[in-house]
DONU-313070 format. One record per residue (C-alpha): residue number from 0; x negated, y negated, z; residue in one letter. Coordinates in steps of 0.001 Angstrom, whole numbers, plus 500000, padded with zeros to 6 digits. Example, Ala and Ser with C-alpha at 12.3 -4.5 7.8 and 13.67 -1.06 7.14 Angstrom:
2
lomi:0 xx:487700 yy:504500 zz:507800 marse:A
lomi:1 xx:486330 yy:501060 zz:507140 marse:S
// end
This chain:
424
lomi:0 xx:492307 yy:513035 zz:495462 marse:M
lomi:1 xx:489853 yy:512761 zz:498550 marse:V
lomi:2 xx:492810 yy:512665 zz:501077 marse:M
lomi:3 xx:493938 yy:516297 zz:500824 marse:P
lomi:4 xx:490742 yy:518110 zz:501057 marse:V
lomi:5 xx:488416 yy:515785 zz:502954 marse:L
lomi:6 xx:488964 yy:517424 zz:506300 marse:A
lomi:7 xx:488246 yy:520782 zz:505565 marse:I
lomi:8 xx:485666 yy:520130 zz:502806 marse:L
lomi:9 xx:483707 yy:518047 zz:505496 marse:A
lomi:10 xx:482874 yy:520977 zz:507459 marse:M
lomi:11 xx:479875 yy:521751 zz:504984 marse:D
lomi:12 xx:478387 yy:518104 zz:505511 marse:Y
lomi:13 xx:475533 yy:517803 zz:508079 marse:Q
lomi:14 xx:476324 yy:516020 zz:511481 marse:G
lomi:15 xx:480011 yy:516736 zz:511313 marse:Y
lomi:16 xx:482462 yy:516226 zz:514305 marse:T
lomi:17 xx:486342 yy:515256 zz:513568 marse:P
lomi:18 xx:485351 yy:511634 zz:515291 marse:W
lomi:19 xx:483221 yy:511277 zz:511392 marse:L
lomi:20 xx:485462 yy:513137 zz:509764 marse:V
lomi:21 xx:488093 yy:510165 zz:510936 marse:G
lomi:22 xx:485686 yy:507556 zz:510239 marse:L
lomi:23 xx:484851 yy:508908 zz:506895 marse:A
lomi:24 xx:488744 yy:509167 zz:505562 marse:I
lomi:25 xx:489462 yy:505786 zz:507130 marse:G
lomi:26 xx:486742 yy:503931 zz:506253 marse:G
lomi:27 xx:487475 yy:503367 zz:502880 marse:Y
lomi:28 xx:490323 yy:501086 zz:504668 marse:G
lomi:29 xx:488589 yy:498640 zz:506704 marse:L
lomi:30 xx:486683 yy:497370 zz:503642 marse:T
lomi:31 xx:490042 yy:497165 zz:501289 marse:Q
lomi:32 xx:491479 yy:495776 zz:504250 marse:A
lomi:33 xx:488916 yy:492988 zz:505406 marse:L
lomi:34 xx:487910 yy:492317 zz:501438 marse:L
lomi:35 xx:491793 yy:492496 zz:500214 marse:Q
lomi:36 xx:492503 yy:488537 zz:500557 marse:I
lomi:37 xx:488831 yy:487282 zz:499706 marse:P
lomi:38 xx:488914 yy:489124 zz:496456 marse:M
lomi:39 xx:491813 yy:487985 zz:495090 marse:G
lomi:40 xx:491123 yy:484026 zz:495798 marse:M
lomi:41 xx:487730 yy:484918 zz:494770 marse:L
lomi:42 xx:489431 yy:485599 zz:491247 marse:S
lomi:43 xx:490804 yy:482597 zz:491054 marse:D
lomi:44 xx:488460 yy:480468 zz:491404 marse:R
lomi:45 xx:485390 yy:482714 zz:488542 marse:I
lomi:46 xx:488627 yy:484260 zz:486563 marse:G
lomi:47 xx:490501 yy:487993 zz:486655 marse:R
lomi:48 xx:488464 yy:490009 zz:484768 marse:K
lomi:49 xx:484843 yy:489252 zz:486698 marse:P
lomi:50 xx:486681 yy:490416 zz:489894 marse:V
lomi:51 xx:488122 yy:493570 zz:488495 marse:I
lomi:52 xx:485177 yy:494778 zz:486956 marse:V
lomi:53 xx:482948 yy:494123 zz:489997 marse:A
lomi:54 xx:485445 yy:495851 zz:491813 marse:G
lomi:55 xx:485192 yy:498679 zz:489771 marse:L
lomi:56 xx:481619 yy:498457 zz:489719 marse:V
lomi:57 xx:481545 yy:498770 zz:493686 marse:C
lomi:58 xx:484182 yy:501447 zz:493366 marse:F
lomi:59 xx:482706 yy:503802 zz:491008 marse:A
lomi:60 xx:478708 yy:503264 zz:493331 marse:I
lomi:61 xx:480320 yy:504018 zz:496009 marse:G
lomi:62 xx:481844 yy:507361 zz:494688 marse:S
lomi:63 xx:478464 yy:508207 zz:493514 marse:V
lomi:64 xx:477001 yy:507791 zz:496964 marse:V
lomi:65 xx:479724 yy:510148 zz:497946 marse:A
lomi:66 xx:478976 yy:512284 zz:495743 marse:G
lomi:67 xx:475107 yy:513045 zz:496250 marse:M
lomi:68 xx:476076 yy:512814 zz:500149 marse:A
lomi:69 xx:474315 yy:515862 zz:501945 marse:D
lomi:70 xx:475322 yy:514250 zz:505491 marse:S
lomi:71 xx:478443 yy:512621 zz:506948 marse:M
lomi:72 xx:476311 yy:509511 zz:507445 marse:T
lomi:73 xx:476120 yy:509012 zz:503354 marse:W
lomi:74 xx:480071 yy:510398 zz:503015 marse:L
lomi:75 xx:481133 yy:507155 zz:505644 marse:I
lomi:76 xx:479042 yy:505253 zz:503463 marse:I
lomi:77 xx:479704 yy:505932 zz:500067 marse:G
lomi:78 xx:483588 yy:505648 zz:501023 marse:R
lomi:79 xx:482719 yy:502404 zz:503113 marse:I
lomi:80 xx:481559 yy:501101 zz:499280 marse:M
lomi:81 xx:484306 yy:502309 zz:497846 marse:Q
lomi:82 xx:486133 yy:500345 zz:499972 marse:G
lomi:83 xx:484595 yy:497471 zz:498424 marse:A
lomi:84 xx:486641 yy:497209 zz:495673 marse:G
lomi:85 xx:489614 yy:495414 zz:496839 marse:A
lomi:86 xx:491129 yy:494227 zz:493733 marse:I
lomi:87 xx:494562 yy:495022 zz:493981 marse:A
lomi:88 xx:495634 yy:491063 zz:494297 marse:G
lomi:89 xx:493200 yy:490180 zz:490932 marse:A
lomi:90 xx:494454 yy:492916 zz:488827 marse:V
lomi:91 xx:498549 yy:491327 zz:489867 marse:M
lomi:92 xx:497656 yy:487966 zz:488841 marse:A
lomi:93 xx:495672 yy:489013 zz:486048 marse:L
lomi:94 xx:499329 yy:491561 zz:484920 marse:A
lomi:95 xx:501312 yy:488355 zz:485904 marse:A
lomi:96 xx:498784 yy:485532 zz:483408 marse:D
lomi:97 xx:499396 yy:487833 zz:480351 marse:V
lomi:98 xx:502943 yy:488760 zz:480672 marse:T
lomi:99 xx:505923 yy:486021 zz:480050 marse:R
lomi:100 xx:508186 yy:485063 zz:482842 marse:E
lomi:101 xx:511166 yy:487157 zz:481825 marse:S
lomi:102 xx:508925 yy:489830 zz:481768 marse:Q
lomi:103 xx:507201 yy:489569 zz:484554 marse:R
lomi:104 xx:509202 yy:491462 zz:487204 marse:T
lomi:105 xx:509752 yy:494478 zz:485453 marse:K
lomi:106 xx:505231 yy:494723 zz:484777 marse:V
lomi:107 xx:505097 yy:493919 zz:488888 marse:M
lomi:108 xx:507525 yy:497348 zz:489072 marse:A
lomi:109 xx:506070 yy:499604 zz:486204 marse:I
lomi:110 xx:502575 yy:498862 zz:488421 marse:I
lomi:111 xx:504259 yy:499641 zz:491742 marse:G
lomi:112 xx:505657 yy:502936 zz:490246 marse:V
lomi:113 xx:502426 yy:503711 zz:488662 marse:S
lomi:114 xx:500235 yy:503227 zz:492166 marse:I
lomi:115 xx:503317 yy:505641 zz:493943 marse:G
lomi:116 xx:502561 yy:507997 zz:491194 marse:F
lomi:117 xx:498842 yy:508312 zz:491157 marse:S
lomi:118 xx:499376 yy:509027 zz:495268 marse:F
lomi:119 xx:501828 yy:512584 zz:494680 marse:Y
lomi:120 xx:499552 yy:513593 zz:491791 marse:L
lomi:121 xx:496716 yy:512645 zz:493707 marse:A
lomi:122 xx:497806 yy:515872 zz:495904 marse:L
lomi:123 xx:498384 yy:518554 zz:493850 marse:L
lomi:124 xx:494949 yy:517853 zz:492028 marse:L
lomi:125 xx:493278 yy:517336 zz:495056 marse:G
lomi:126 xx:492995 yy:520673 zz:495876 marse:P
lomi:127 xx:492932 yy:522370 zz:492359 marse:V
lomi:128 xx:489493 yy:520176 zz:491572 marse:L
lomi:129 xx:487830 yy:520428 zz:494739 marse:S
lomi:130 xx:488650 yy:524426 zz:493918 marse:S
lomi:131 xx:485848 yy:524033 zz:491022 marse:S
lomi:132 xx:483923 yy:521123 zz:491609 marse:Y
lomi:133 xx:483702 yy:520958 zz:495640 marse:G
lomi:134 xx:483951 yy:517026 zz:497241 marse:L
lomi:135 xx:481120 yy:515907 zz:495246 marse:S
lomi:136 xx:482800 yy:516600 zz:492196 marse:G
lomi:137 xx:486019 yy:514620 zz:493338 marse:I
lomi:138 xx:483546 yy:512019 zz:493506 marse:F
lomi:139 xx:481919 yy:511892 zz:490699 marse:Y
lomi:140 xx:485394 yy:512336 zz:488859 marse:I
lomi:141 xx:486397 yy:509450 zz:490440 marse:T
lomi:142 xx:483244 yy:507722 zz:489279 marse:A
lomi:143 xx:484351 yy:508366 zz:485809 marse:L
lomi:144 xx:487668 yy:507073 zz:485988 marse:L
lomi:145 xx:486430 yy:503532 zz:487685 marse:S
lomi:146 xx:484282 yy:503537 zz:484562 marse:V
lomi:147 xx:486988 yy:503882 zz:482273 marse:A
lomi:148 xx:488976 yy:501463 zz:484083 marse:G
lomi:149 xx:486502 yy:498790 zz:483073 marse:I
lomi:150 xx:485894 yy:499960 zz:479820 marse:A
lomi:151 xx:490167 yy:499348 zz:479878 marse:L
lomi:152 xx:490025 yy:496054 zz:480917 marse:V
lomi:153 xx:487074 yy:494916 zz:479114 marse:L
lomi:154 xx:488473 yy:496284 zz:475667 marse:F
lomi:155 xx:492257 yy:496872 zz:475702 marse:I
lomi:156 xx:493660 yy:494747 zz:478550 marse:V
lomi:157 xx:494126 yy:490978 zz:476722 marse:P
lomi:158 xx:492596 yy:487703 zz:478000 marse:N
lomi:159 xx:494889 yy:485774 zz:480133 marse:A
lomi:160 xx:496038 yy:483639 zz:477170 marse:T
lomi:161 xx:499620 yy:482312 zz:479475 marse:N
lomi:162 xx:497793 yy:481543 zz:482796 marse:I
lomi:163 xx:501028 yy:482178 zz:485719 marse:A
lomi:164 xx:500901 yy:479806 zz:488540 marse:P
lomi:165 xx:499406 yy:481965 zz:490946 marse:S
lomi:166 xx:500699 yy:480963 zz:494398 marse:A
lomi:167 xx:503492 yy:483362 zz:494399 marse:D
lomi:168 xx:500548 yy:486748 zz:492785 marse:T
lomi:169 xx:497437 yy:485344 zz:494956 marse:L
lomi:170 xx:496920 yy:484851 zz:498419 marse:P
lomi:171 xx:496540 yy:481021 zz:499677 marse:R
lomi:172 xx:494455 yy:480380 zz:502840 marse:L
lomi:173 xx:496362 yy:477023 zz:503884 marse:S
lomi:174 xx:499613 yy:479845 zz:503640 marse:H
lomi:175 xx:498061 yy:482064 zz:505673 marse:I
lomi:176 xx:497495 yy:481077 zz:508948 marse:K
lomi:177 xx:501754 yy:479922 zz:508787 marse:V
lomi:178 xx:502401 yy:483693 zz:507514 marse:L
lomi:179 xx:500191 yy:485554 zz:510420 marse:F
lomi:180 xx:503279 yy:483748 zz:512635 marse:T
lomi:181 xx:506212 yy:484175 zz:510288 marse:H
lomi:182 xx:508175 yy:486721 zz:513243 marse:P
lomi:183 xx:509943 yy:488883 zz:510498 marse:Q
lomi:184 xx:507077 yy:489244 zz:507814 marse:L
lomi:185 xx:504869 yy:490066 zz:511564 marse:R
lomi:186 xx:506877 yy:493118 zz:512455 marse:L
lomi:187 xx:506915 yy:494244 zz:508809 marse:L
lomi:188 xx:502864 yy:494278 zz:508415 marse:N
lomi:189 xx:503156 yy:495757 zz:512144 marse:I
lomi:190 xx:505222 yy:498040 zz:510579 marse:S
lomi:191 xx:502879 yy:499160 zz:507599 marse:V
lomi:192 xx:500012 yy:499265 zz:509629 marse:C
lomi:193 xx:501591 yy:501669 zz:511110 marse:L
lomi:194 xx:503021 yy:503679 zz:508722 marse:L
lomi:195 xx:499622 yy:504109 zz:507331 marse:H
lomi:196 xx:498299 yy:505259 zz:510595 marse:M
lomi:197 xx:500740 yy:507802 zz:510683 marse:F
lomi:198 xx:500235 yy:509856 zz:506806 marse:I
lomi:199 xx:496469 yy:509288 zz:507434 marse:T
lomi:200 xx:496263 yy:511260 zz:510800 marse:I
lomi:201 xx:498855 yy:513805 zz:508960 marse:L
lomi:202 xx:495990 yy:513901 zz:506365 marse:F
lomi:203 xx:493172 yy:514658 zz:508879 marse:V
lomi:204 xx:495271 yy:517388 zz:510273 marse:Q
lomi:205 xx:497237 yy:519002 zz:507410 marse:L
lomi:206 xx:494833 yy:520575 zz:505602 marse:P
lomi:207 xx:493373 yy:522372 zz:508604 marse:R
lomi:208 xx:496977 yy:523742 zz:509315 marse:L
lomi:209 xx:497625 yy:524774 zz:506090 marse:L
lomi:210 xx:494548 yy:527443 zz:506111 marse:S
lomi:211 xx:495320 yy:528052 zz:509308 marse:D
lomi:212 xx:498901 yy:529418 zz:507380 marse:S
lomi:213 xx:496457 yy:531384 zz:505133 marse:G
lomi:214 xx:497354 yy:529256 zz:502292 marse:I
lomi:215 xx:493028 yy:528599 zz:500688 marse:A
lomi:216 xx:492505 yy:525101 zz:499671 marse:L
lomi:217 xx:492208 yy:525357 zz:496344 marse:S
lomi:218 xx:496407 yy:526988 zz:496743 marse:A
lomi:219 xx:497768 yy:523910 zz:498800 marse:Q
lomi:220 xx:499008 yy:522139 zz:495906 marse:W
lomi:221 xx:501552 yy:524724 zz:495462 marse:T
lomi:222 xx:502420 yy:524291 zz:498623 marse:W
lomi:223 xx:502554 yy:520054 zz:498554 marse:Y
lomi:224 xx:504515 yy:520402 zz:495521 marse:L
lomi:225 xx:508039 yy:521530 zz:496899 marse:P
lomi:226 xx:507782 yy:519098 zz:499672 marse:V
lomi:227 xx:507105 yy:516248 zz:497681 marse:L
lomi:228 xx:509898 yy:517057 zz:495561 marse:L
lomi:229 xx:512608 yy:518294 zz:498599 marse:C
lomi:230 xx:511305 yy:514832 zz:500085 marse:S
lomi:231 xx:512389 yy:512768 zz:497213 marse:I
lomi:232 xx:515977 yy:514065 zz:497102 marse:V
lomi:233 xx:516341 yy:513552 zz:500845 marse:G
lomi:234 xx:514831 yy:509481 zz:499829 marse:L
lomi:235 xx:517751 yy:509542 zz:497420 marse:M
lomi:236 xx:519706 yy:509907 zz:500108 marse:V
lomi:237 xx:518557 yy:507114 zz:502772 marse:L
lomi:238 xx:518094 yy:504351 zz:499742 marse:M
lomi:239 xx:522080 yy:505236 zz:499289 marse:Q
lomi:240 xx:522915 yy:504812 zz:502676 marse:L
lomi:241 xx:520391 yy:501552 zz:503100 marse:A
lomi:242 xx:523030 yy:499439 zz:500181 marse:K
lomi:243 xx:524737 yy:499451 zz:503885 marse:T
lomi:244 xx:522805 yy:499962 zz:506502 marse:Q
lomi:245 xx:519611 yy:499028 zz:505902 marse:P
lomi:246 xx:517935 yy:498612 zz:508791 marse:K
lomi:247 xx:519607 yy:502398 zz:510019 marse:G
lomi:248 xx:517803 yy:503472 zz:507183 marse:A
lomi:249 xx:514744 yy:502303 zz:508593 marse:M
lomi:250 xx:515416 yy:503646 zz:511680 marse:L
lomi:251 xx:515816 yy:506907 zz:510692 marse:I
lomi:252 xx:512695 yy:506710 zz:508412 marse:S
lomi:253 xx:510887 yy:506104 zz:511690 marse:I
lomi:254 xx:512680 yy:508881 zz:513411 marse:V
lomi:255 xx:511790 yy:511803 zz:511022 marse:A
lomi:256 xx:508016 yy:510916 zz:511407 marse:M
lomi:257 xx:507848 yy:510487 zz:515034 marse:T
lomi:258 xx:510361 yy:514717 zz:515224 marse:L
lomi:259 xx:507641 yy:515829 zz:512543 marse:C
lomi:260 xx:504910 yy:514998 zz:515002 marse:F
lomi:261 xx:506517 yy:516200 zz:517906 marse:A
lomi:262 xx:507552 yy:519319 zz:516191 marse:G
lomi:263 xx:503390 yy:519799 zz:515720 marse:L
lomi:264 xx:502849 yy:518651 zz:519429 marse:A
lomi:265 xx:504919 yy:522031 zz:520550 marse:Y
lomi:266 xx:503440 yy:523910 zz:518070 marse:H
lomi:267 xx:499457 yy:522980 zz:518076 marse:A
lomi:268 xx:498831 yy:526014 zz:520836 marse:N
lomi:269 xx:499709 yy:528119 zz:518380 marse:A
lomi:270 xx:499476 yy:529345 zz:514370 marse:T
lomi:271 xx:502440 yy:527509 zz:512996 marse:L
lomi:272 xx:504976 yy:529494 zz:510844 marse:N
lomi:273 xx:504596 yy:527900 zz:507243 marse:L
lomi:274 xx:508553 yy:527263 zz:507413 marse:S
lomi:275 xx:508488 yy:525208 zz:510543 marse:Y
lomi:276 xx:505390 yy:523320 zz:508403 marse:L
lomi:277 xx:507752 yy:522978 zz:505047 marse:Y
lomi:278 xx:510395 yy:521140 zz:507705 marse:G
lomi:279 xx:508006 yy:518976 zz:509222 marse:F
lomi:280 xx:506450 yy:517898 zz:506414 marse:A
lomi:281 xx:509543 yy:517542 zz:504216 marse:I
lomi:282 xx:511092 yy:515236 zz:507162 marse:V
lomi:283 xx:507856 yy:513248 zz:507102 marse:F
lomi:284 xx:507426 yy:512346 zz:503605 marse:F
lomi:285 xx:511486 yy:511578 zz:503449 marse:I
lomi:286 xx:510796 yy:508453 zz:505867 marse:G
lomi:287 xx:507162 yy:507845 zz:504400 marse:F
lomi:288 xx:508799 yy:507601 zz:500814 marse:N
lomi:289 xx:511530 yy:505441 zz:502054 marse:Y
lomi:290 xx:509768 yy:503398 zz:504068 marse:L
lomi:291 xx:506342 yy:502779 zz:501872 marse:E
lomi:292 xx:509007 yy:501748 zz:498573 marse:A
lomi:293 xx:511158 yy:499359 zz:501060 marse:N
lomi:294 xx:508664 yy:497774 zz:503251 marse:I
lomi:295 xx:506879 yy:495512 zz:500502 marse:P
lomi:296 xx:510298 yy:494602 zz:498915 marse:A
lomi:297 xx:511625 yy:493040 zz:502094 marse:L
lomi:298 xx:507744 yy:491412 zz:502647 marse:V
lomi:299 xx:508802 yy:490129 zz:498943 marse:S
lomi:300 xx:512339 yy:488635 zz:499868 marse:S
lomi:301 xx:511856 yy:487434 zz:503504 marse:I
lomi:302 xx:508472 yy:485348 zz:502136 marse:A
lomi:303 xx:508747 yy:481579 zz:501188 marse:P
lomi:304 xx:508965 yy:480611 zz:498067 marse:A
lomi:305 xx:505769 yy:480741 zz:496602 marse:G
lomi:306 xx:503938 yy:482324 zz:499516 marse:N
lomi:307 xx:504972 yy:485735 zz:497933 marse:K
lomi:308 xx:500682 yy:485731 zz:497304 marse:G
lomi:309 xx:499593 yy:484473 zz:500538 marse:S
lomi:310 xx:502621 yy:487679 zz:502183 marse:A
lomi:311 xx:501276 yy:490374 zz:499978 marse:M
lomi:312 xx:497871 yy:490033 zz:500330 marse:G
lomi:313 xx:498568 yy:489873 zz:504248 marse:I
lomi:314 xx:500645 yy:492911 zz:504060 marse:Y
lomi:315 xx:498128 yy:494484 zz:501530 marse:A
lomi:316 xx:495544 yy:493650 zz:504709 marse:S
lomi:317 xx:497625 yy:495627 zz:507361 marse:F
lomi:318 xx:498463 yy:498760 zz:505409 marse:Q
lomi:319 xx:494181 yy:499667 zz:504631 marse:F
lomi:320 xx:493903 yy:499060 zz:507753 marse:F
lomi:321 xx:496360 yy:501027 zz:509315 marse:G
lomi:322 xx:494460 yy:504066 zz:507410 marse:A
lomi:323 xx:491207 yy:502828 zz:509209 marse:F
lomi:324 xx:492896 yy:503515 zz:512767 marse:L
lomi:325 xx:494743 yy:506477 zz:511196 marse:G
lomi:326 xx:491622 yy:508075 zz:510734 marse:G
lomi:327 xx:489475 yy:506657 zz:513971 marse:I
lomi:328 xx:492466 yy:507262 zz:516576 marse:V
lomi:329 xx:492911 yy:510790 zz:514869 marse:S
lomi:330 xx:488834 yy:511557 zz:515259 marse:G
lomi:331 xx:488684 yy:510087 zz:518521 marse:L
lomi:332 xx:491536 yy:511795 zz:519752 marse:M
lomi:333 xx:490588 yy:515221 zz:518743 marse:I
lomi:334 xx:486721 yy:514785 zz:520211 marse:S
lomi:335 xx:487839 yy:513391 zz:523523 marse:S
lomi:336 xx:491077 yy:514715 zz:524349 marse:F
lomi:337 xx:493016 yy:517842 zz:521598 marse:S
lomi:338 xx:495243 yy:517952 zz:518992 marse:E
lomi:339 xx:498274 yy:518156 zz:521350 marse:T
lomi:340 xx:497076 yy:514717 zz:522897 marse:A
lomi:341 xx:496957 yy:512493 zz:519525 marse:L
lomi:342 xx:500316 yy:514028 zz:517989 marse:Y
lomi:343 xx:501480 yy:512912 zz:521869 marse:T
lomi:344 xx:500047 yy:509598 zz:521244 marse:L
lomi:345 xx:502258 yy:509354 zz:517729 marse:C
lomi:346 xx:505240 yy:510329 zz:519666 marse:I
lomi:347 xx:504557 yy:507244 zz:521619 marse:L
lomi:348 xx:503731 yy:504840 zz:519064 marse:I
lomi:349 xx:507003 yy:506055 zz:516877 marse:G
lomi:350 xx:509218 yy:505391 zz:520242 marse:V
lomi:351 xx:507291 yy:501381 zz:520255 marse:V
lomi:352 xx:507866 yy:501351 zz:516473 marse:W
lomi:353 xx:511555 yy:501949 zz:516774 marse:L
lomi:354 xx:512177 yy:499043 zz:518849 marse:I
lomi:355 xx:510034 yy:496050 zz:516969 marse:I
lomi:356 xx:512221 yy:497529 zz:513944 marse:I
lomi:357 xx:514883 yy:496838 zz:515974 marse:S
lomi:358 xx:514150 yy:493386 zz:516245 marse:M
lomi:359 xx:514245 yy:492979 zz:512777 marse:L
lomi:360 xx:516834 yy:490318 zz:510733 marse:S
lomi:361 xx:518613 yy:491455 zz:507678 marse:H
lomi:362 xx:517848 yy:489372 zz:504965 marse:H
lomi:363 xx:519664 yy:489165 zz:501884 marse:E
lomi:364 xx:517399 yy:490165 zz:498091 marse:R
lomi:365 xx:516897 yy:487397 zz:496374 marse:L
lomi:366 xx:514960 yy:486557 zz:493323 marse:K
lomi:367 xx:512100 yy:484712 zz:492291 marse:R
lomi:368 xx:511585 yy:482207 zz:489836 marse:V
lomi:369 xx:509044 yy:480035 zz:488636 marse:T
lomi:370 xx:509769 yy:477003 zz:486513 marse:L
lomi:371 xx:507180 yy:475270 zz:484713 marse:S
lomi:372 xx:506706 yy:471152 zz:485354 marse:L
lomi:373 xx:504098 yy:470520 zz:482456 marse:N
lomi:374 xx:507028 yy:468477 zz:481101 marse:Q
lomi:375 xx:508497 yy:466820 zz:483692 marse:T
lomi:376 xx:508507 yy:462951 zz:484716 marse:N
lomi:377 xx:510134 yy:462982 zz:488251 marse:Y
lomi:378 xx:508526 yy:462790 zz:491551 marse:S
lomi:379 xx:508196 yy:465766 zz:493711 marse:V
lomi:380 xx:510860 yy:464189 zz:495950 marse:A
lomi:381 xx:513374 yy:463578 zz:493021 marse:E
lomi:382 xx:512850 yy:467302 zz:491467 marse:I
lomi:383 xx:513769 yy:468535 zz:494923 marse:A
lomi:384 xx:516665 yy:466246 zz:495354 marse:T
lomi:385 xx:517516 yy:467860 zz:491669 marse:R
lomi:386 xx:517404 yy:471541 zz:492383 marse:L
lomi:387 xx:519334 yy:471441 zz:495807 marse:Q
lomi:388 xx:522067 yy:470065 zz:493844 marse:A
lomi:389 xx:522215 yy:473310 zz:491689 marse:I
lomi:390 xx:524406 yy:476307 zz:493123 marse:T
lomi:391 xx:522720 yy:479788 zz:494032 marse:G
lomi:392 xx:518572 yy:478191 zz:495171 marse:I
lomi:393 xx:517797 yy:479715 zz:498801 marse:K
lomi:394 xx:514720 yy:478096 zz:498542 marse:D
lomi:395 xx:511966 yy:475379 zz:496706 marse:I
lomi:396 xx:508560 yy:475271 zz:496727 marse:T
lomi:397 xx:506636 yy:472019 zz:494405 marse:V
lomi:398 xx:503267 yy:472661 zz:494068 marse:V
lomi:399 xx:501775 yy:469850 zz:492044 marse:E
lomi:400 xx:498705 yy:471270 zz:491455 marse:D
lomi:401 xx:499364 yy:474452 zz:489802 marse:E
lomi:402 xx:502850 yy:472365 zz:487345 marse:Q
lomi:403 xx:504698 yy:474655 zz:489325 marse:A
lomi:404 xx:508177 yy:474827 zz:491371 marse:V
lomi:405 xx:508391 yy:478442 zz:492922 marse:Y
lomi:406 xx:512841 yy:479010 zz:493917 marse:L
lomi:407 xx:514038 yy:482086 zz:496139 marse:K
lomi:408 xx:517500 yy:482314 zz:494083 marse:V
lomi:409 xx:520930 yy:484033 zz:494496 marse:D
lomi:410 xx:520458 yy:486257 zz:490991 marse:A
lomi:411 xx:524848 yy:486182 zz:491102 marse:A
lomi:412 xx:525324 yy:482420 zz:491468 marse:T
lomi:413 xx:522354 yy:480949 zz:489974 marse:F
lomi:414 xx:522275 yy:479406 zz:486537 marse:D
lomi:415 xx:518880 yy:479137 zz:485100 marse:L
lomi:416 xx:519452 yy:476395 zz:482289 marse:T
lomi:417 xx:520584 yy:473927 zz:484846 marse:L
lomi:418 xx:517550 yy:474280 zz:486714 marse:A
lomi:419 xx:515496 yy:473926 zz:484049 marse:Q
lomi:420 xx:517173 yy:471010 zz:482751 marse:Q
lomi:421 xx:516469 yy:469419 zz:485982 marse:A
lomi:422 xx:512754 yy:469216 zz:486379 marse:V
lomi:423 xx:511849 yy:468819 zz:482664 marse:Q
// end
């Protein structure tokens, strides 16, 4: 809710500069990026709920600090404290713990959809709430929401009675070095970093552009709504294309976002016609929506069996670091040079990004399956040999200390019953 209003409302704070606004927007991403992996690993040691509650407490305190701020310094401190509530990995692990294997994929998908929906809902609510309660009011509302989240975790969410093997949910320190250098995952991690850098840069600029075009901050939600609806239609078209040309859909998405910045650069020295701004934003969000949904799915598919948790932890860190970079780069470029220079830099980055994605190999989408070894009498070598003989299994990782086997399988030919019989 802060994203679409902070760049304008922060002008009233003591010590305002474009550079500090960028830091206030991106500072949240810095602590998120630094703490995603450690917090996930900590939840494996001391439990999911203590880490989730601690993260929500950090977020609530940061929200109150930002709400009470009367200067840019305290606003930035509050945002950095908010980011310390890096609980994504622990939440996913708790969801895995309290669900059956057969329902786990569905639960993860529901969580993913709810996160995406909350982003679009926030774009509409932010401007409305800011008109009644100001920027401080939004921060206080987020503090109350985090307290409500604590109550949900403690009193509504069940305690973990079905502890799931966690290597496919949480990061493992021993896996991280290998996955950092994985050539295909590295390309995707760079991509999500640039994606969130772009969206942050856009939201440093967009509220001001709308205000300059005659749309008051309190009414900007009426502008965002048709943009988001039109972009969803474009997303459907790209998803159809991706069935036959997955890399082509990614390249089109990057071109779309780069064209948005090219259009903004062309009109940077004049009041932007509202119809042009609609067009640029719709094109941007079509590309953003597709990549935001597709990149994590590719990371999950490419990550070796049993390493999904580590791969997604690294991915999340790059994602939030991109938001930090977006705030820093936009603030520095506008303070030191001009908006045109900022947009030109984004165009150059877009071109480099296209080259990066052109090196991405095609990967088939595989299903992940976890098998329990609690009732097995076989050695690790025997289990691997028996599973290798089963049609449809593409990747096998046996983790003895978790009493689990992680598989990547072709759902069309894989027989789960045969695999279960092979290890028991």
